[in-house]
N, C-alpha and C positions, 0 to 999 in steps of 0.2 A: 434176647439176644442179653440183654443187659437182665434178667433174671439171673440168668447165669452168671453172670459176672457178681452178682450180691452175693450170691449165695458161693461163688470161690474163694473172693476175697472179699467180702462187708464183714468187717470186724466188727457190726454195733449190732445192737440188739442181744438176742438170746435164741438157743438150741436145743432143744432136750435130750433125753439120750438115746432115743428110737435113730431123731436124725443125725447123732453126734458120730456113733456107730456107723452108720451106713455111707457118712460122708467121710470119714477114717480108712473101711473100706474102700470105696474109689478110689481117696491117697494111693492108699498102699498099692492097688491097680496100677495107679497112674506112674507112682512114681518109679513099679517095677519099668515102666514104658523108659519114661526116664533113661534111669541106667543100661539100658541096653543102649538107648538112643547117646548119651556118655561119652559110654566104652565105644560103639562106634567110629566116635567122634575124633579120641582120643586114639586110635589107631591111625586114620584117615590122616591128621596133622593136631599139629600143636595149634595153632590160633583155630582153626573150623571146634576144636574143643573148647575154648573158651564164647566164643560164639554160641555155640549148645549151652554152657552154662549161662550164661547170660539169656536165651531167648526161652529154655524151657527148663531150669533149675532153681529158680531165682524164684519165676513163680509158684510153683508145685512149692518151693517152702513158704511162699506168702502165704497160699491157700493150707497149708498147715495150721500157721499162726494162726491165720484167721478163724479154722476151726477151732483150735482150744482157747481163741480169746471166746468166742458166743458160748462154748457152755462152762467157762470161767463165768462169764457173765450172769451163766443161768444160775450159776449159785452163789450172786451175788459177790463177786471177785472182779477186783482188777486183773488182766491182763500184766500186771507186774508179777502174778504170783507164777507165771511161766519162768520164772527166773530162778526161784525157788523148786518148783518144780523136773526143769530140763538142762540147765545153764551149774548151778548148785552141783548137782549129781556126778554132772559129766566133769565140772574142773575136779571136784570128789575125788574121780575116778583115776585121771589122770596124775594126781597125787599121790595113790595107791602104789600105781604101779613105778611112783619115780622113787618111789621107798621104799621098794623090794632091795636094794644093791647097798643099801646101807645095814646090814645084818641083824642082827637076833629084833635089835630094836624098829626097823625097816620093816620088820616084818609085823609085828605089834603093829604096829603105825597104819601099813596096809590092809592087817586086816578090821583096824578102828575104823577109816576112815572108807573103806571099801562095803564097808554095816551102816554107816553114817548116809552113803550114797545110796543102795537101794532102801531102807528108811524113807527119805525121801523118794525115792521113785516109787515105791508101791502108795504110799499118800498120796501121790499125786494121781496116780491109776484110780482111787478110792477117789478120791476128793471128783475127779475130769469127770474118768467112767459111768462112774459106780452109784453115786449119791443123786439124789431127788435136787432137781432147782429148788429155787422158793416158789411156795404155791401159789402166791399173792403177785401183783406186779413192785419190781425196782429200779432202781437208780438207773437198770439197760435198759427197761423194759416190760410189757405185761408178760402174764406169764405164755410161754408156747404151746402149752398143753392146752387141745379143747374142751370143755366144761362136758 
């Protein structure tokens, strides 16, 4: 049980690309299950929805944070890079949507902000999901690949 808890919520150490993609697939399937639970709870009662968020959604979110953090550690980067790869594109996307109502200048800024957000998202995908980890030990631990 402790090994499962460490796998899901332990944000220390490193994981290789294969383990990352396997974990991400499991996370997506679990996310579908969490979505069904939350929609069911929302349909039954508002207070049950809040309880379901605390019991199901927050641990699922922490699990996703943990997986991405360990993968960034394999690339010898800190978890703060998640701000660049996830938060900044989200904020830029919202700003792009808000700028659409400001005429022709708003449309131009919409496309500029959306392009920057897309570029950051692609960079994050390549960095976390596609690029090799450091081949030797780094400040986050030994290489997770066996020799």
